[in-house]
C-alpha positions in Angstrom: -17.0 27.2 15.0 -19.6 24.6 13.8 -20.8 21.2 14.8 -22.1 18.5 12.5 -24.9 16.2 13.9 -27.9 17.4 15.8 -28.4 14.7 18.5 -27.9 14.1 22.2 -24.2 13.5 21.6 -24.1 17.0 20.1 -25.6 18.5 23.3 -22.7 17.0 25.4 -20.2 18.5 23.0 -21.9 21.9 23.3 -21.6 21.6 27.0 -17.9 20.8 26.8 -17.3 23.8 24.6 -19.3 26.2 26.7 -17.7 25.0 29.9 -14.3 25.5 28.3 -15.2 29.1 27.4 -12.9 29.0 24.4 -15.2 29.2 21.3 -18.6 30.3 20.4 -20.7 27.8 18.4 -22.2 29.5 15.3 -24.3 26.7 14.1 -25.1 22.9 14.0 -25.4 21.2 10.6 -27.5 18.1 10.1 -28.7 16.1 7.1 -32.3 15.9 8.5 -32.8 18.6 11.1 -35.5 17.7 13.7 -35.2 21.0 15.5 -34.7 24.6 14.6 -32.3 25.1 17.6 -30.4 22.9 20.1 -29.6 24.6 23.3 -30.3 27.9 21.6 -27.9 27.2 18.8 -29.4 27.3 15.2 -29.6 24.0 13.4 -28.9 24.2 9.7 -29.5 21.8 6.8 -26.4 20.5 5.2 -27.6 21.9 1.9 -26.3 25.2 3.1 -22.7 24.0 3.7 -20.3 25.7 1.3 -16.6 25.9 2.0 -15.4 25.5 5.6 -11.7 25.4 4.9 -11.2 28.3 7.2 -13.8 27.3 9.9 -13.3 25.3 13.1 -15.4 22.1 13.1 -16.2 19.0 15.1 -18.3 16.1 13.8 -20.7 15.4 16.7 -21.9 11.9 15.6 -21.5 8.9 17.9 -21.5 6.2 15.2 -17.8 5.7 14.3 -18.4 4.7 10.6 -20.7 7.6 9.9 -18.4 10.0 11.7 -15.6 8.8 9.4 -17.6 9.3 6.3 -18.6 12.9 7.2 -15.0 13.8 8.1 -13.9 12.6 4.7 -16.5 14.8 3.0 -15.9 18.1 4.9 -12.9 20.4 4.3 -12.5 22.3 7.6 -10.2 23.0 10.5 -11.0 20.1 12.8 -10.5 20.9 16.5 -10.6 19.1 19.8 -13.0 19.6 22.7 -11.8 18.6 26.1 -14.0 19.1 29.2 -12.2 21.1 31.9 -13.1 18.4 34.4 -11.2 15.7 32.5 -7.8 14.8 33.8 -5.1 14.3 31.2 -1.4 13.7 31.9 0.9 16.4 30.5 2.4 14.2 27.8 -0.9 12.8 26.5 -1.4 13.4 22.8 -4.9 14.1 21.4 -5.7 14.1 17.7 -7.8 16.7 15.8 -11.6 16.3 16.0 -11.5 14.2 19.2 -13.8 15.0 22.1 -13.0 14.1 25.8 -16.0 14.2 28.2 -16.3 15.2 31.8 -14.7 12.9 34.4 -12.3 11.2 31.9 -8.8 10.2 33.1 -6.1 9.7 30.5 -2.7 8.7 32.0 0.9 9.1 31.1 2.2 8.6 27.6 -1.1 7.6 26.1 -2.1 8.7 22.5 -5.6 9.2 21.3 -6.1 9.5 17.5 -8.2 11.7 15.3 -12.0 12.1 15.6 -12.3 9.8 18.7 -14.8 10.0 21.5 -13.6 9.3 25.1 -16.9 9.4 26.8 -18.0 10.3 30.4 -15.9 9.0 33.2 -13.9 6.6 31.0 -10.4 5.7 32.2 -7.4 5.2 29.8 -4.3 4.2 31.7 -0.6 4.7 30.8 0.9 3.9 27.4 -2.4 3.2 25.6 -2.7 3.9 21.9 -6.2 4.6 20.6 -6.4 4.9 16.8 -8.7 7.2 14.8 -12.5 7.1 15.0 -12.6 5.0 18.2 -15.4 5.4 20.7 -14.6 4.6 24.4 -18.0 4.6 26.0 -18.9 5.9 29.5 -17.3 4.2 32.5 -15.1 1.9 30.3 -11.7 1.1 31.8 -8.6 0.5 29.8 -5.5 -0.7 31.8 -2.0 0.2 30.7 -0.3 -0.5 27.3 -3.5 -1.3 25.4 -3.8 -0.8 21.6 -7.3 -0.1 20.1 -7.6 -0.3 16.3 -9.3 2.2 14.0 -13.1 2.6 14.4 -13.6 0.2 17.3 -16.2 0.7 20.0 -15.6 -0.1 23.6 -19.0 -0.5 25.3 -20.2 1.2 28.4 -18.6 -0.2 31.5 -16.3 -2.6 29.6 -12.9 -3.5 31.1 -9.8 -4.4 29.2 -6.8 -5.8 31.1 -3.2 -4.5 30.5 -1.3 -5.3 27.3 -4.3 -6.3 25.2 -4.5 -5.5 21.5 -8.0 -4.8 20.0 -8.3 -4.9 16.2 -9.9 -2.4 13.9 -13.7 -1.9 13.7 -14.3 -4.2 16.7 -17.3 -3.9 18.9 -16.8 -4.6 22.6 -20.2 -5.1 24.3 -21.4 -3.3 27.4 -19.8 -4.7 30.6 -17.5 -7.1 28.8 -14.3 -8.2 30.4 -11.5 -8.5 27.8 -8.6 -10.7 28.9 -7.1 -11.7 25.5 -6.4 -10.0 22.1 -9.4 -9.4 19.8 -9.1 -9.7 16.0 -10.4 -7.1 13.4 -14.1 -6.8 13.1 -15.0 -9.1 16.0 -18.1 -8.5 18.2 -17.2 -9.5 21.8 -19.5 -9.8 24.8 -19.5 -11.3 28.3 -17.1 -12.1 31.1 -14.7 -13.3 30.0 -15.2 -11.8 26.6 -16.2 -14.2 23.7 -16.5 -13.5 20.0 -20.2 -14.0 18.9 -19.9 -12.7 15.4 -18.0 -10.3 13.1 -19.0 -6.9 11.8 -19.1 -6.2 8.1 -15.9 -4.9 6.8 -15.7 -1.1 6.4 -14.8 0.3 3.0 -11.5 2.0 3.2 
């Protein structure tokens, strides 16, 4: 299998795959390689990408919009990476290309979309729906029955109370406490969370 993106985030995904002992990583692609290897895995310039329609692949880029653009360019078999020390209820659904880090808890009847990041020690409680290209940052906590729209970022240590709906391409700041619904493209910070501006709309 292959990864795309030679960064610190890539190192964490390498660790997940190695701990899972399911796949060998043949290489890491990057548009501007800064290293010849990362954790002893060769880093290759994307100029050498040909056809990956029969190869397993994960896009190891933390930025949601960039990850989405890369996914839309690559023809490959996108796979998940779930750390063996994550705890997932038996009926949880995880979409292709999504990575789940160590210490994560995802509870009953939750759904995580494609190409998401559920980062270290994040908690996603029952009946949550997390749409494609979302990043749930380390130590963020989602109570039950929360909806997160496509491409949104929930910052490190943020807390979202039960039943809240977060729009698409929203940014929730680090440590924010979200107690009411958040519209598309909003940037929300503080306790309680307040909208301070709006993100530029993403080209569909």
